C-alpha positions in Angstrom: -2.0 17.3 3.1 0.5 14.5 3.8 3.9 14.8 2.1 4.6 12.3 -0.6 7.6 10.3 -0.1 7.6 8.1 -3.2 5.5 7.4 -6.2 5.6 4.1 -8.0 4.7 4.3 -11.7 4.6 1.9 -14.5 8.1 1.2 -16.0 8.9 2.6 -19.5 9.1 -1.0 -20.8 5.4 -1.2 -20.9 5.2 1.9 -23.0 7.9 0.6 -25.4 6.0 -2.8 -25.6 2.7 -1.0 -26.3 4.3 1.1 -29.2 6.1 -1.9 -30.8 2.8 -4.0 -30.8 0.7 -1.2 -32.1 3.3 -0.3 -34.8 3.6 -3.8 -36.0 -0.3 -4.4 -36.2 -0.6 -1.0 -38.0 2.1 -1.9 -40.5 0.5 -5.3 -41.1 -2.9 -3.8 -41.8 -1.3 -1.2 -44.1 0.5 -3.8 -46.0 -2.6 -5.9 -46.2 -4.5 -2.9 -47.7 -2.0 -3.0 -50.7 -3.0 -6.5 -51.7 -5.0 -6.3 -55.0 -7.9 -8.6 -53.8 -8.5 -6.5 -50.8 -8.4 -3.0 -52.4 -12.1 -2.6 -52.5 -12.2 -2.9 -48.7 -9.2 -0.5 -48.0 -11.5 1.9 -46.3 -12.3 -0.6 -43.8 -8.8 -1.5 -43.2 -8.2 2.3 -42.5 -11.1 2.3 -40.1 -9.5 -0.8 -38.5 -6.1 1.1 -38.2 -7.9 4.1 -36.7 -9.5 1.7 -34.0 -6.0 0.1 -33.3 -4.5 3.6 -32.8 -7.4 4.9 -30.6 -7.2 1.6 -28.4 -3.4 2.1 -28.1 -4.0 5.8 -27.0 -6.7 4.6 -24.5 -4.2 2.1 -23.1 -1.3 4.6 -22.9 -3.5 6.9 -20.8 -4.5 3.9 -18.5 -0.9 2.9 -18.1 0.0 6.6 -17.2 -2.8 6.9 -14.7 -1.5 4.0 -12.5 0.5 5.1 -9.4 1.2 3.9 -6.0 1.8 6.9 -3.8 3.6 6.4 -0.5 3.0 8.9 2.3 3.9 9.1 5.9 0.8 7.4 7.1 -0.9 5.6 4.1 -0.3 4.1 0.6 -2.7 5.4 -2.1 -3.4 3.2 -5.2 -4.6 5.1 -8.1 -5.5 4.1 -11.7 -7.9 4.7 -14.5 -8.6 7.8 -16.4 -12.2 7.3 -17.5 -14.9 7.9 -15.0 -16.0 4.4 -15.2 -12.7 2.8 -14.9 -11.1 5.0 -12.2 -10.3 3.5 -9.0 -8.5 4.8 -5.8 -7.6 2.8 -2.8 -6.4 4.4 0.4 -4.5 1.9 2.6 -3.5 3.3 6.0 -0.3 1.9 7.3 -2.0 0.1 10.1 -4.0 -2.1 7.6 -0.8 -3.3 5.8 0.7 -6.4 6.9 3.6 -6.5 4.4 4.7 -5.6 0.9 6.9 -7.6 -1.4 8.1 -7.6 -5.0 8.9 -10.3 -7.4 11.4 -9.9 -10.1 13.1 -12.0 -12.9 16.4 -11.7 -14.7 15.2 -8.9 -17.2 13.2 -7.2 -14.5 16.2 -7.0 -12.2 18.5 -5.7 -15.2 16.0 -3.1 -16.2 14.6 -2.2 -12.6 11.1 -3.2 -12.8 8.9 -5.7 -11.2 5.8 -7.1 -9.7 4.7 -5.4 -6.4 2.1 -6.9 -3.8 0.7 -5.5 -0.8 -0.8 -8.0 1.8 -3.4 -6.6 4.1 -3.2 -7.2 7.9 -3.2 -10.5 9.6 -6.5 -12.3 9.3 -7.5 -10.8 6.0 -6.7 -12.7 3.0 -6.9 -9.7 0.5 -3.8 -8.6 -1.4 -3.3 -5.8 -4.1 -0.9 -6.2 -6.9 0.5 -4.4 -9.8 3.0 -5.5 -12.6 5.8 -3.7 -14.2 6.3 -1.1 -11.6 9.4 0.9 -11.7 12.0 0.5 -8.8 9.9 -2.3 -7.0 12.5 -2.9 -4.2 12.7 0.8 -3.2 8.9 0.9 -3.2 8.4 -2.2 -1.2 11.2 -1.4 1.1 9.7 2.0 2.0 6.3 0.5 2.6 7.7 -2.2 4.9 9.7 0.5 6.6 6.7 2.5 7.3 4.9 -0.6 8.6 7.7 -1.3 10.9 7.9 2.2 12.2 4.0 2.0 13.0 4.3 -1.2 14.7 7.2 0.2 17.0 5.1 3.2 17.9 2.2 0.9 18.8 4.4 -1.2 21.3 4.2 0.6 24.5 6.4 -0.6 27.2 4.7 -1.7 30.7 4.9 1.1 33.1 7.2 0.0 35.9 5.8 0.7 39.3 8.1 1.9 42.0 7.7 -0.3 45.1 5.7 -3.3 45.5 1.9 -3.6 46.5 3.0 -4.5 50.0 5.0 -1.3 50.2 1.9 0.6 48.8 -0.3 -1.0 51.5 2.1 -0.1 54.3 2.2 3.6 53.1 -1.6 3.6 52.9 -1.7 2.3 56.5 0.7 5.1 57.7 -1.4 7.6 56.0 -4.6 6.3 57.9 -2.7 6.4 61.1 -1.6 10.0 60.5 -5.2 10.9 59.9 -4.4 12.1 56.4 -7.1 9.8 54.9 -10.4 8.6 56.3 -11.3 4.9 57.0 -13.6 4.8 53.8 -10.8 6.3 51.8 -8.4 3.8 53.2 -10.7 0.8 52.4 -11.5 1.9 48.8 -7.7 2.4 48.0 -6.7 -0.8 49.8 -9.4 -2.6 47.5 -7.8 -1.0 44.4 -4.3 -2.1 45.3 -5.6 -5.7 46.1 -7.6 -5.9 43.0 -4.6 -4.8 40.8 -2.3 -7.1 42.6 -4.6 -10.2 41.9 -5.5 -9.3 38.3 -4.0 -11.6 35.7 
């Protein structure tokens, strides 16, 4: 099990917005229920209030399930809590090109933003999520992991000691000493010449 370094979740502003919208809608429906002409339909209005509250509960659970989990070797994007809406994307660090975030004035003030992960070069796909808390920290950590991975992949060329001419001279002296046979000399000489002329 890889250790989790950071979990990006939805910012609390989305929960506040959901509560305010639901509260206003329920209040309007309850006020509408008191109107004299609509009183015969009050049980339908109560049913509508129950549907609005149930929908808000489902939305709350869906928002709570969204998470961007950054580990040492991958980023996991999770969401959904019902079996038919659940999703999980496992993005190994080597498949990520970059991560970036977009924030506005209020987002900067309240520390939330829009985060996007672009896949590796040559692939046009990207994965985004809005209203994530601490977007700069999240995208900064992902970009740091990508940079570390790329550094590990860059292998410096092996510096050979001596030139190919020196190796051929050493090989000729080994043949003259009798340390290697003529067939071995020809095989090794051909390898050195092939390596020297390769692009």
